[in-house]
mmCIF file of the C-alpha atoms, coordinates in Angstrom:
data_MODEL
# 
_entry.id   MODEL 
# 
loop_
_atom_site.group_PDB 
_atom_site.id 
_atom_site.type_symbol 
_atom_site.label_atom_id 
_atom_site.label_alt_id 
_atom_site.label_comp_id 
_atom_site.label_asym_id 
_atom_site.label_entity_id 
_atom_site.label_seq_id 
_atom_site.pdbx_PDB_ins_code 
_atom_site.Cartn_x 
_atom_site.Cartn_y 
_atom_site.Cartn_z 
_atom_site.occupancy 
_atom_site.B_iso_or_equiv 
_atom_site.pdbx_formal_charge 
_atom_site.auth_seq_id 
_atom_site.auth_comp_id 
_atom_site.auth_asym_id 
_atom_site.auth_atom_id 
_atom_site.pdbx_PDB_model_num 
ATOM 1   C CA . MET A 1 1   ? 0.000  0.000  0.000   1.00 0.00 ? 1   MET A CA 1 
ATOM 2   C CA . LYS A 1 2   ? 2.821  2.433  0.895   1.00 0.00 ? 2   LYS A CA 1 
ATOM 3   C CA . THR A 1 3   ? 4.521  1.647  -2.411  1.00 0.00 ? 3   THR A CA 1 
ATOM 4   C CA . ILE A 1 4   ? 1.347  2.419  -4.365  1.00 0.00 ? 4   ILE A CA 1 
ATOM 5   C CA . LYS A 1 5   ? 0.888  5.730  -2.535  1.00 0.00 ? 5   LYS A CA 1 
ATOM 6   C CA . PHE A 1 6   ? 4.523  6.637  -3.157  1.00 0.00 ? 6   PHE A CA 1 
ATOM 7   C CA . LEU A 1 7   ? 4.241  5.859  -6.882  1.00 0.00 ? 7   LEU A CA 1 
ATOM 8   C CA . THR A 1 8   ? 0.994  7.809  -7.077  1.00 0.00 ? 8   THR A CA 1 
ATOM 9   C CA . MET A 1 9   ? 2.714  10.844 -5.537  1.00 0.00 ? 9   MET A CA 1 
ATOM 10  C CA . ILE A 1 10  ? 5.545  10.578 -8.056  1.00 0.00 ? 10  ILE A CA 1 
ATOM 11  C CA . ILE A 1 11  ? 3.067  10.462 -10.927 1.00 0.00 ? 11  ILE A CA 1 
ATOM 12  C CA . LEU A 1 12  ? 1.214  13.506 -9.556  1.00 0.00 ? 12  LEU A CA 1 
ATOM 13  C CA . VAL A 1 13  ? 4.455  15.470 -9.154  1.00 0.00 ? 13  VAL A CA 1 
ATOM 14  C CA . ILE A 1 14  ? 5.573  14.600 -12.694 1.00 0.00 ? 14  ILE A CA 1 
ATOM 15  C CA . GLY A 1 15  ? 2.143  15.506 -14.029 1.00 0.00 ? 15  GLY A CA 1 
ATOM 16  C CA . LEU A 1 16  ? 2.184  18.860 -12.227 1.00 0.00 ? 16  LEU A CA 1 
ATOM 17  C CA . SER A 1 17  ? 5.695  19.578 -13.474 1.00 0.00 ? 17  SER A CA 1 
ATOM 18  C CA . ASN A 1 18  ? 4.687  18.819 -17.053 1.00 0.00 ? 18  ASN A CA 1 
ATOM 19  C CA . TYR A 1 19  ? 1.603  21.032 -16.675 1.00 0.00 ? 19  TYR A CA 1 
ATOM 20  C CA . VAL A 1 20  ? 3.649  23.979 -15.381 1.00 0.00 ? 20  VAL A CA 1 
ATOM 21  C CA . THR A 1 21  ? 6.213  23.517 -18.171 1.00 0.00 ? 21  THR A CA 1 
ATOM 22  C CA . ALA A 1 22  ? 3.432  23.521 -20.767 1.00 0.00 ? 22  ALA A CA 1 
ATOM 23  C CA . GLN A 1 23  ? 2.157  26.846 -19.386 1.00 0.00 ? 23  GLN A CA 1 
ATOM 24  C CA . CYS A 1 24  ? 5.595  28.493 -19.520 1.00 0.00 ? 24  CYS A CA 1 
ATOM 25  C CA . LEU A 1 25  ? 6.252  28.635 -23.251 1.00 0.00 ? 25  LEU A CA 1 
ATOM 26  C CA . PRO A 1 26  ? 7.541  31.588 -25.336 1.00 0.00 ? 26  PRO A CA 1 
ATOM 27  C CA . PHE A 1 27  ? 4.846  33.725 -26.956 1.00 0.00 ? 27  PHE A CA 1 
ATOM 28  C CA . GLY A 1 28  ? 4.465  36.835 -29.066 1.00 0.00 ? 28  GLY A CA 1 
ATOM 29  C CA . VAL A 1 29  ? 2.468  39.991 -28.367 1.00 0.00 ? 29  VAL A CA 1 
ATOM 30  C CA . ASN A 1 30  ? 1.435  42.757 -30.753 1.00 0.00 ? 30  ASN A CA 1 
ATOM 31  C CA . HIS A 1 31  ? 1.624  45.792 -28.477 1.00 0.00 ? 31  HIS A CA 1 
ATOM 32  C CA . SER A 1 32  ? -0.544 48.736 -29.524 1.00 0.00 ? 32  SER A CA 1 
ATOM 33  C CA . THR A 1 33  ? -0.808 52.285 -28.192 1.00 0.00 ? 33  THR A CA 1 
ATOM 34  C CA . THR A 1 34  ? -4.579 52.211 -28.623 1.00 0.00 ? 34  THR A CA 1 
ATOM 35  C CA . ASN A 1 35  ? -5.191 50.716 -25.161 1.00 0.00 ? 35  ASN A CA 1 
ATOM 36  C CA . GLY A 1 36  ? -3.293 53.423 -23.278 1.00 0.00 ? 36  GLY A CA 1 
ATOM 37  C CA . VAL A 1 37  ? -0.610 51.047 -21.946 1.00 0.00 ? 37  VAL A CA 1 
ATOM 38  C CA . ALA A 1 38  ? 2.086  50.503 -24.584 1.00 0.00 ? 38  ALA A CA 1 
ATOM 39  C CA . PRO A 1 39  ? 4.066  53.663 -25.443 1.00 0.00 ? 39  PRO A CA 1 
ATOM 40  C CA . VAL A 1 40  ? 4.771  52.457 -29.018 1.00 0.00 ? 40  VAL A CA 1 
ATOM 41  C CA . ASP A 1 41  ? 3.355  49.952 -31.489 1.00 0.00 ? 41  ASP A CA 1 
ATOM 42  C CA . LYS A 1 42  ? 5.521  46.876 -31.931 1.00 0.00 ? 42  LYS A CA 1 
ATOM 43  C CA . MET A 1 43  ? 5.666  43.093 -31.882 1.00 0.00 ? 43  MET A CA 1 
ATOM 44  C CA . VAL A 1 44  ? 7.618  41.470 -29.036 1.00 0.00 ? 44  VAL A CA 1 
ATOM 45  C CA . ASN A 1 45  ? 8.532  37.807 -28.669 1.00 0.00 ? 45  ASN A CA 1 
ATOM 46  C CA . TYR A 1 46  ? 8.705  37.043 -24.949 1.00 0.00 ? 46  TYR A CA 1 
ATOM 47  C CA . GLN A 1 47  ? 10.847 34.325 -23.409 1.00 0.00 ? 47  GLN A CA 1 
ATOM 48  C CA . VAL A 1 48  ? 9.467  32.545 -20.327 1.00 0.00 ? 48  VAL A CA 1 
ATOM 49  C CA . ASP A 1 49  ? 10.979 30.294 -17.669 1.00 0.00 ? 49  ASP A CA 1 
ATOM 50  C CA . ILE A 1 50  ? 9.888  28.561 -14.463 1.00 0.00 ? 50  ILE A CA 1 
ATOM 51  C CA . PHE A 1 51  ? 11.119 30.178 -11.248 1.00 0.00 ? 51  PHE A CA 1 
ATOM 52  C CA . GLN A 1 52  ? 9.832  29.232 -7.783  1.00 0.00 ? 52  GLN A CA 1 
ATOM 53  C CA . GLY A 1 53  ? 7.008  27.221 -9.331  1.00 0.00 ? 53  GLY A CA 1 
ATOM 54  C CA . ARG A 1 54  ? 5.655  30.056 -11.475 1.00 0.00 ? 54  ARG A CA 1 
ATOM 55  C CA . CYS A 1 55  ? 6.057  31.271 -15.038 1.00 0.00 ? 55  CYS A CA 1 
ATOM 56  C CA . TRP A 1 56  ? 8.122  34.477 -15.270 1.00 0.00 ? 56  TRP A CA 1 
ATOM 57  C CA . LEU A 1 57  ? 9.117  36.611 -18.220 1.00 0.00 ? 57  LEU A CA 1 
ATOM 58  C CA . THR A 1 58  ? 12.893 36.498 -18.634 1.00 0.00 ? 58  THR A CA 1 
ATOM 59  C CA . GLN A 1 59  ? 12.941 40.000 -20.116 1.00 0.00 ? 59  GLN A CA 1 
ATOM 60  C CA . ASN A 1 60  ? 11.334 43.248 -19.024 1.00 0.00 ? 60  ASN A CA 1 
ATOM 61  C CA . LEU A 1 61  ? 7.839  44.086 -20.197 1.00 0.00 ? 61  LEU A CA 1 
ATOM 62  C CA . GLY A 1 62  ? 8.286  45.902 -23.503 1.00 0.00 ? 62  GLY A CA 1 
ATOM 63  C CA . ALA A 1 63  ? 11.867 44.674 -24.016 1.00 0.00 ? 63  ALA A CA 1 
ATOM 64  C CA . ASP A 1 64  ? 12.687 43.294 -27.465 1.00 0.00 ? 64  ASP A CA 1 
ATOM 65  C CA . VAL A 1 65  ? 15.457 41.069 -26.096 1.00 0.00 ? 65  VAL A CA 1 
ATOM 66  C CA . GLN A 1 66  ? 16.897 39.688 -22.875 1.00 0.00 ? 66  GLN A CA 1 
ATOM 67  C CA . ALA A 1 67  ? 19.739 41.641 -21.319 1.00 0.00 ? 67  ALA A CA 1 
ATOM 68  C CA . THR A 1 68  ? 23.195 40.363 -22.320 1.00 0.00 ? 68  THR A CA 1 
ATOM 69  C CA . ALA A 1 69  ? 24.877 41.555 -19.097 1.00 0.00 ? 69  ALA A CA 1 
ATOM 70  C CA . LYS A 1 70  ? 23.926 42.878 -15.676 1.00 0.00 ? 70  LYS A CA 1 
ATOM 71  C CA . ASN A 1 71  ? 24.944 46.385 -16.827 1.00 0.00 ? 71  ASN A CA 1 
ATOM 72  C CA . ASP A 1 72  ? 23.389 46.228 -20.322 1.00 0.00 ? 72  ASP A CA 1 
ATOM 73  C CA . ILE A 1 73  ? 22.600 49.769 -21.555 1.00 0.00 ? 73  ILE A CA 1 
ATOM 74  C CA . ASP A 1 74  ? 20.745 48.760 -24.733 1.00 0.00 ? 74  ASP A CA 1 
ATOM 75  C CA . PRO A 1 75  ? 17.256 50.377 -24.846 1.00 0.00 ? 75  PRO A CA 1 
ATOM 76  C CA . ALA A 1 76  ? 15.998 47.210 -26.562 1.00 0.00 ? 76  ALA A CA 1 
ATOM 77  C CA . ALA A 1 77  ? 16.808 45.231 -23.390 1.00 0.00 ? 77  ALA A CA 1 
ATOM 78  C CA . ALA A 1 78  ? 15.562 47.906 -20.988 1.00 0.00 ? 78  ALA A CA 1 
ATOM 79  C CA . GLY A 1 79  ? 11.940 47.676 -22.036 1.00 0.00 ? 79  GLY A CA 1 
ATOM 80  C CA . TRP A 1 80  ? 9.374  50.144 -20.743 1.00 0.00 ? 80  TRP A CA 1 
ATOM 81  C CA . TYR A 1 81  ? 8.834  52.038 -17.484 1.00 0.00 ? 81  TYR A CA 1 
ATOM 82  C CA . TRP A 1 82  ? 5.733  52.714 -15.382 1.00 0.00 ? 82  TRP A CA 1 
ATOM 83  C CA . GLN A 1 83  ? 4.711  54.920 -12.502 1.00 0.00 ? 83  GLN A CA 1 
ATOM 84  C CA . PHE A 1 84  ? 3.040  53.026 -9.656  1.00 0.00 ? 84  PHE A CA 1 
ATOM 85  C CA . ASN A 1 85  ? -0.579 51.995 -10.311 1.00 0.00 ? 85  ASN A CA 1 
ATOM 86  C CA . ARG A 1 86  ? -0.608 53.696 -13.713 1.00 0.00 ? 86  ARG A CA 1 
ATOM 87  C CA . ARG A 1 87  ? -1.521 52.021 -17.004 1.00 0.00 ? 87  ARG A CA 1 
ATOM 88  C CA . GLN A 1 88  ? 0.555  54.219 -19.286 1.00 0.00 ? 88  GLN A CA 1 
ATOM 89  C CA . GLY A 1 89  ? 4.036  52.935 -20.028 1.00 0.00 ? 89  GLY A CA 1 
ATOM 90  C CA . TYR A 1 90  ? 7.030  54.966 -21.205 1.00 0.00 ? 90  TYR A CA 1 
ATOM 91  C CA . THR A 1 91  ? 10.045 54.160 -23.308 1.00 0.00 ? 91  THR A CA 1 
ATOM 92  C CA . HIS A 1 92  ? 13.334 56.076 -23.297 1.00 0.00 ? 92  HIS A CA 1 
ATOM 93  C CA . ASP A 1 93  ? 16.042 55.848 -25.960 1.00 0.00 ? 93  ASP A CA 1 
ATOM 94  C CA . GLY A 1 94  ? 18.607 57.688 -23.848 1.00 0.00 ? 94  GLY A CA 1 
ATOM 95  C CA . ALA A 1 95  ? 17.757 61.067 -25.347 1.00 0.00 ? 95  ALA A CA 1 
ATOM 96  C CA . SER A 1 96  ? 13.980 61.409 -25.144 1.00 0.00 ? 96  SER A CA 1 
ATOM 97  C CA . ARG A 1 97  ? 10.949 59.836 -23.478 1.00 0.00 ? 97  ARG A CA 1 
ATOM 98  C CA . THR A 1 98  ? 7.922  58.480 -25.351 1.00 0.00 ? 98  THR A CA 1 
ATOM 99  C CA . PRO A 1 99  ? 5.219  59.595 -24.861 1.00 0.00 ? 99  PRO A CA 1 
ATOM 100 C CA . ASP A 1 100 ? 6.766  62.964 -24.043 1.00 0.00 ? 100 ASP A CA 1 
ATOM 101 C CA . SER A 1 101 ? 3.576  64.142 -22.350 1.00 0.00 ? 101 SER A CA 1 
ATOM 102 C CA . PHE A 1 102 ? 2.772  65.631 -18.955 1.00 0.00 ? 102 PHE A CA 1 
ATOM 103 C CA . TRP A 1 103 ? 4.652  63.789 -16.194 1.00 0.00 ? 103 TRP A CA 1 
ATOM 104 C CA . THR A 1 104 ? 2.850  63.195 -12.881 1.00 0.00 ? 104 THR A CA 1 
ATOM 105 C CA . THR A 1 105 ? 5.264  64.321 -10.169 1.00 0.00 ? 105 THR A CA 1 
ATOM 106 C CA . ILE A 1 106 ? 3.146  63.399 -7.132  1.00 0.00 ? 106 ILE A CA 1 
ATOM 107 C CA . ILE A 1 107 ? 1.160  60.190 -6.628  1.00 0.00 ? 107 ILE A CA 1 
ATOM 108 C CA . ASP A 1 108 ? -0.282 59.876 -3.137  1.00 0.00 ? 108 ASP A CA 1 
ATOM 109 C CA . GLU A 1 109 ? -3.080 57.325 -2.843  1.00 0.00 ? 109 GLU A CA 1 
ATOM 110 C CA . ASN A 1 110 ? -3.710 54.600 -0.298  1.00 0.00 ? 110 ASN A CA 1 
ATOM 111 C CA . SER A 1 111 ? -3.724 51.637 -2.662  1.00 0.00 ? 111 SER A CA 1 
ATOM 112 C CA . ASP A 1 112 ? -1.675 48.732 -3.938  1.00 0.00 ? 112 ASP A CA 1 
ATOM 113 C CA . TRP A 1 113 ? -1.432 48.359 -7.709  1.00 0.00 ? 113 TRP A CA 1 
ATOM 114 C CA . LEU A 1 114 ? -4.987 47.724 -8.922  1.00 0.00 ? 114 LEU A CA 1 
ATOM 115 C CA . SER A 1 115 ? -5.530 44.742 -11.226 1.00 0.00 ? 115 SER A CA 1 
ATOM 116 C CA . THR A 1 116 ? -7.422 46.992 -13.653 1.00 0.00 ? 116 THR A CA 1 
ATOM 117 C CA . ASN A 1 117 ? -4.245 49.063 -14.080 1.00 0.00 ? 117 ASN A CA 1 
ATOM 118 C CA . ASP A 1 118 ? -1.776 46.167 -14.139 1.00 0.00 ? 118 ASP A CA 1 
ATOM 119 C CA . PRO A 1 119 ? 0.219  46.427 -17.419 1.00 0.00 ? 119 PRO A CA 1 
ATOM 120 C CA . CYS A 1 120 ? 1.052  42.701 -17.285 1.00 0.00 ? 120 CYS A CA 1 
ATOM 121 C CA . THR A 1 121 ? -2.632 41.791 -17.192 1.00 0.00 ? 121 THR A CA 1 
ATOM 122 C CA . ARG A 1 122 ? -3.667 44.295 -19.816 1.00 0.00 ? 122 ARG A CA 1 
ATOM 123 C CA . GLU A 1 123 ? -0.860 43.491 -22.259 1.00 0.00 ? 123 GLU A CA 1 
ATOM 124 C CA . LEU A 1 124 ? -0.297 39.751 -21.752 1.00 0.00 ? 124 LEU A CA 1 
ATOM 125 C CA . GLY A 1 125 ? -3.618 38.377 -20.517 1.00 0.00 ? 125 GLY A CA 1 
ATOM 126 C CA . GLU A 1 126 ? -5.622 37.809 -17.335 1.00 0.00 ? 126 GLU A CA 1 
ATOM 127 C CA . GLU A 1 127 ? -3.247 35.177 -15.894 1.00 0.00 ? 127 GLU A CA 1 
ATOM 128 C CA . TRP A 1 128 ? -0.280 37.566 -15.932 1.00 0.00 ? 128 TRP A CA 1 
ATOM 129 C CA . ARG A 1 129 ? 0.429  40.192 -13.248 1.00 0.00 ? 129 ARG A CA 1 
ATOM 130 C CA . ILE A 1 130 ? 3.094  42.211 -11.441 1.00 0.00 ? 130 ILE A CA 1 
ATOM 131 C CA . PRO A 1 131 ? 4.824  40.287 -8.589  1.00 0.00 ? 131 PRO A CA 1 
ATOM 132 C CA . THR A 1 132 ? 3.887  41.216 -5.026  1.00 0.00 ? 132 THR A CA 1 
ATOM 133 C CA . TYR A 1 133 ? 6.424  42.445 -2.483  1.00 0.00 ? 133 TYR A CA 1 
ATOM 134 C CA . THR A 1 134 ? 6.389  38.987 -0.848  1.00 0.00 ? 134 THR A CA 1 
ATOM 135 C CA . GLU A 1 135 ? 7.117  37.256 -4.172  1.00 0.00 ? 135 GLU A CA 1 
ATOM 136 C CA . TRP A 1 136 ? 9.982  39.588 -5.040  1.00 0.00 ? 136 TRP A CA 1 
ATOM 137 C CA . ARG A 1 137 ? 11.424 39.264 -1.542  1.00 0.00 ? 137 ARG A CA 1 
ATOM 138 C CA . ALA A 1 138 ? 11.338 35.459 -1.740  1.00 0.00 ? 138 ALA A CA 1 
ATOM 139 C CA . ALA A 1 139 ? 13.099 35.631 -5.112  1.00 0.00 ? 139 ALA A CA 1 
ATOM 140 C CA . ASP A 1 140 ? 15.719 38.085 -3.851  1.00 0.00 ? 140 ASP A CA 1 
ATOM 141 C CA . ARG A 1 141 ? 16.765 35.683 -1.086  1.00 0.00 ? 141 ARG A CA 1 
ATOM 142 C CA . TRP A 1 142 ? 18.165 33.469 -3.842  1.00 0.00 ? 142 TRP A CA 1 
ATOM 143 C CA . TRP A 1 143 ? 20.373 36.225 -5.259  1.00 0.00 ? 143 TRP A CA 1 
ATOM 144 C CA . TRP A 1 144 ? 21.906 38.539 -2.649  1.00 0.00 ? 144 TRP A CA 1 
ATOM 145 C CA . ASN A 1 145 ? 23.645 40.651 -5.280  1.00 0.00 ? 145 ASN A CA 1 
ATOM 146 C CA . SER A 1 146 ? 23.421 41.921 -8.848  1.00 0.00 ? 146 SER A CA 1 
ATOM 147 C CA . THR A 1 147 ? 25.575 39.153 -10.304 1.00 0.00 ? 147 THR A CA 1 
ATOM 148 C CA . TYR A 1 148 ? 23.279 36.428 -8.997  1.00 0.00 ? 148 TYR A CA 1 
ATOM 149 C CA . ALA A 1 149 ? 20.199 38.405 -10.062 1.00 0.00 ? 149 ALA A CA 1 
ATOM 150 C CA . TYR A 1 150 ? 21.473 38.554 -13.631 1.00 0.00 ? 150 TYR A CA 1 
ATOM 151 C CA . ASN A 1 151 ? 22.795 34.977 -13.685 1.00 0.00 ? 151 ASN A CA 1 
ATOM 152 C CA . SER A 1 152 ? 19.438 33.664 -12.471 1.00 0.00 ? 152 SER A CA 1 
ATOM 153 C CA . LYS A 1 153 ? 16.764 32.409 -14.849 1.00 0.00 ? 153 LYS A CA 1 
ATOM 154 C CA . LEU A 1 154 ? 15.181 35.884 -14.816 1.00 0.00 ? 154 LEU A CA 1 
ATOM 155 C CA . LYS A 1 155 ? 18.235 37.733 -16.234 1.00 0.00 ? 155 LYS A CA 1 
ATOM 156 C CA . LEU A 1 156 ? 17.512 40.844 -14.142 1.00 0.00 ? 156 LEU A CA 1 
ATOM 157 C CA . HIS A 1 157 ? 19.738 43.779 -15.013 1.00 0.00 ? 157 HIS A CA 1 
ATOM 158 C CA . ALA A 1 158 ? 20.293 47.480 -14.383 1.00 0.00 ? 158 ALA A CA 1 
ATOM 159 C CA . ALA A 1 159 ? 17.755 48.982 -16.774 1.00 0.00 ? 159 ALA A CA 1 
ATOM 160 C CA . GLY A 1 160 ? 17.746 52.321 -14.928 1.00 0.00 ? 160 GLY A CA 1 
ATOM 161 C CA . PHE A 1 161 ? 14.620 54.297 -14.024 1.00 0.00 ? 161 PHE A CA 1 
ATOM 162 C CA . LEU A 1 162 ? 12.759 57.532 -14.795 1.00 0.00 ? 162 LEU A CA 1 
ATOM 163 C CA . TYR A 1 163 ? 13.238 60.272 -12.233 1.00 0.00 ? 163 TYR A CA 1 
ATOM 164 C CA . SER A 1 164 ? 10.135 60.945 -10.144 1.00 0.00 ? 164 SER A CA 1 
ATOM 165 C CA . SER A 1 165 ? 10.149 64.726 -10.545 1.00 0.00 ? 165 SER A CA 1 
ATOM 166 C CA . SER A 1 166 ? 10.850 64.945 -14.288 1.00 0.00 ? 166 SER A CA 1 
ATOM 167 C CA . GLY A 1 167 ? 10.643 61.574 -16.069 1.00 0.00 ? 167 GLY A CA 1 
ATOM 168 C CA . GLU A 1 168 ? 14.315 61.875 -17.000 1.00 0.00 ? 168 GLU A CA 1 
ATOM 169 C CA . LEU A 1 169 ? 16.231 58.619 -17.572 1.00 0.00 ? 169 LEU A CA 1 
ATOM 170 C CA . MET A 1 170 ? 18.660 57.862 -14.736 1.00 0.00 ? 170 MET A CA 1 
ATOM 171 C CA . TYR A 1 171 ? 21.462 55.317 -14.190 1.00 0.00 ? 171 TYR A CA 1 
ATOM 172 C CA . ARG A 1 172 ? 20.799 52.863 -16.998 1.00 0.00 ? 172 ARG A CA 1 
ATOM 173 C CA . GLY A 1 173 ? 23.570 50.267 -16.750 1.00 0.00 ? 173 GLY A CA 1 
ATOM 174 C CA . GLN A 1 174 ? 24.111 51.083 -13.057 1.00 0.00 ? 174 GLN A CA 1 
ATOM 175 C CA . TRP A 1 175 ? 20.792 50.655 -11.230 1.00 0.00 ? 175 TRP A CA 1 
ATOM 176 C CA . GLY A 1 176 ? 17.848 48.341 -11.684 1.00 0.00 ? 176 GLY A CA 1 
ATOM 177 C CA . ALA A 1 177 ? 14.408 49.129 -10.247 1.00 0.00 ? 177 ALA A CA 1 
ATOM 178 C CA . TYR A 1 178 ? 11.567 46.595 -10.540 1.00 0.00 ? 178 TYR A CA 1 
ATOM 179 C CA . TRP A 1 179 ? 8.135  47.460 -9.172  1.00 0.00 ? 179 TRP A CA 1 
ATOM 180 C CA . SER A 1 180 ? 6.134  45.120 -6.984  1.00 0.00 ? 180 SER A CA 1 
ATOM 181 C CA . SER A 1 181 ? 2.360  45.549 -6.805  1.00 0.00 ? 181 SER A CA 1 
ATOM 182 C CA . THR A 1 182 ? 2.559  46.422 -3.088  1.00 0.00 ? 182 THR A CA 1 
ATOM 183 C CA . GLN A 1 183 ? 2.604  49.918 -1.682  1.00 0.00 ? 183 GLN A CA 1 
ATOM 184 C CA . TRP A 1 184 ? 4.673  50.905 1.345   1.00 0.00 ? 184 TRP A CA 1 
ATOM 185 C CA . VAL A 1 185 ? 3.234  52.185 4.644   1.00 0.00 ? 185 VAL A CA 1 
ATOM 186 C CA . TYR A 1 186 ? 2.780  55.619 3.072   1.00 0.00 ? 186 TYR A CA 1 
ATOM 187 C CA . GLY A 1 187 ? 0.452  56.269 0.157   1.00 0.00 ? 187 GLY A CA 1 
ATOM 188 C CA . SER A 1 188 ? 3.181  58.105 -1.726  1.00 0.00 ? 188 SER A CA 1 
ATOM 189 C CA . SER A 1 189 ? 5.615  55.148 -1.863  1.00 0.00 ? 189 SER A CA 1 
ATOM 190 C CA . GLY A 1 190 ? 5.692  51.677 -3.370  1.00 0.00 ? 190 GLY A CA 1 
ATOM 191 C CA . ARG A 1 191 ? 7.839  48.602 -2.777  1.00 0.00 ? 191 ARG A CA 1 
ATOM 192 C CA . TYR A 1 192 ? 10.357 47.504 -5.390  1.00 0.00 ? 192 TYR A CA 1 
ATOM 193 C CA . LEU A 1 193 ? 13.413 45.342 -6.044  1.00 0.00 ? 193 LEU A CA 1 
ATOM 194 C CA . TYR A 1 194 ? 16.573 47.448 -6.185  1.00 0.00 ? 194 TYR A CA 1 
ATOM 195 C CA . ILE A 1 195 ? 19.768 46.335 -7.951  1.00 0.00 ? 195 ILE A CA 1 
ATOM 196 C CA . GLN A 1 196 ? 23.004 48.319 -7.816  1.00 0.00 ? 196 GLN A CA 1 
ATOM 197 C CA . ARG A 1 197 ? 26.581 47.178 -8.414  1.00 0.00 ? 197 ARG A CA 1 
ATOM 198 C CA . GLY A 1 198 ? 27.012 44.262 -6.003  1.00 0.00 ? 198 GLY A CA 1 
ATOM 199 C CA . ALA A 1 199 ? 23.716 44.728 -4.146  1.00 0.00 ? 199 ALA A CA 1 
ATOM 200 C CA . SER A 1 200 ? 20.179 43.431 -4.550  1.00 0.00 ? 200 SER A CA 1 
ATOM 201 C CA . HIS A 1 201 ? 17.428 44.069 -2.011  1.00 0.00 ? 201 HIS A CA 1 
ATOM 202 C CA . MET A 1 202 ? 13.844 45.168 -1.436  1.00 0.00 ? 202 MET A CA 1 
ATOM 203 C CA . THR A 1 203 ? 13.158 48.791 -0.577  1.00 0.00 ? 203 THR A CA 1 
ATOM 204 C CA . ALA A 1 204 ? 10.614 51.561 -1.319  1.00 0.00 ? 204 ALA A CA 1 
ATOM 205 C CA . THR A 1 205 ? 10.506 54.742 -3.371  1.00 0.00 ? 205 THR A CA 1 
ATOM 206 C CA . LEU A 1 206 ? 8.081  57.415 -4.571  1.00 0.00 ? 206 LEU A CA 1 
ATOM 207 C CA . LYS A 1 207 ? 5.223  56.100 -6.681  1.00 0.00 ? 207 LYS A CA 1 
ATOM 208 C CA . SER A 1 208 ? 5.896  58.824 -9.253  1.00 0.00 ? 208 SER A CA 1 
ATOM 209 C CA . ALA A 1 209 ? 9.192  57.178 -10.251 1.00 0.00 ? 209 ALA A CA 1 
ATOM 210 C CA . GLY A 1 210 ? 9.112  55.304 -13.558 1.00 0.00 ? 210 GLY A CA 1 
ATOM 211 C CA . GLN A 1 211 ? 10.424 51.771 -13.084 1.00 0.00 ? 211 GLN A CA 1 
ATOM 212 C CA . SER A 1 212 ? 10.728 48.463 -14.911 1.00 0.00 ? 212 SER A CA 1 
ATOM 213 C CA . ILE A 1 213 ? 8.118  45.720 -14.704 1.00 0.00 ? 213 ILE A CA 1 
ATOM 214 C CA . ARG A 1 214 ? 8.690  41.976 -14.826 1.00 0.00 ? 214 ARG A CA 1 
ATOM 215 C CA . CYS A 1 215 ? 5.564  39.820 -15.159 1.00 0.00 ? 215 CYS A CA 1 
ATOM 216 C CA . LEU A 1 216 ? 4.660  36.415 -13.686 1.00 0.00 ? 216 LEU A CA 1 
ATOM 217 C CA . LYS A 1 217 ? 1.842  33.926 -14.190 1.00 0.00 ? 217 LYS A CA 1 
# 
């Protein structure tokens, strides 16, 4: 009887593993500016991998390619940037921001990132979303520093960020800033994963900063 139960458990585990693998396949998305999320129209082929039992993108939302190094400065690898709990994404080629419209300098609202505003959900489908603070923190415990973060399955790199008061591109190739969907104790700040040089940890910043997004399913 014990042998049968043990074999049954093995079969269930293998079946679950195969199911998860089948859900984590590469796919393409035709991004369009018409829905108020994508900053430009383009087709992106997304790579996906299994990390901590979930499907994760292995490139930033809006990125044409995976980063080739932890300090990659290629705009094609950087992808797009978002302010906290805002649908509209921004791209920056190093010289100018698109869309180059009014930049919200103050966001102070007592709310986590709403599912109706989640760019992952709106661009990739209902099963996709921004990681929570708890999920990012659990992932960060595997890395400890920027080298491990980049060498992991997720290929996280220093894509830089958009300055909260102006939308100006800052520190691409030096800092990485990845939003979680969780706000901090104050309505003006949100939690995010911070990568700099040899460091990687969870912290908080103003919601008006434009930061990278990595999606999971």
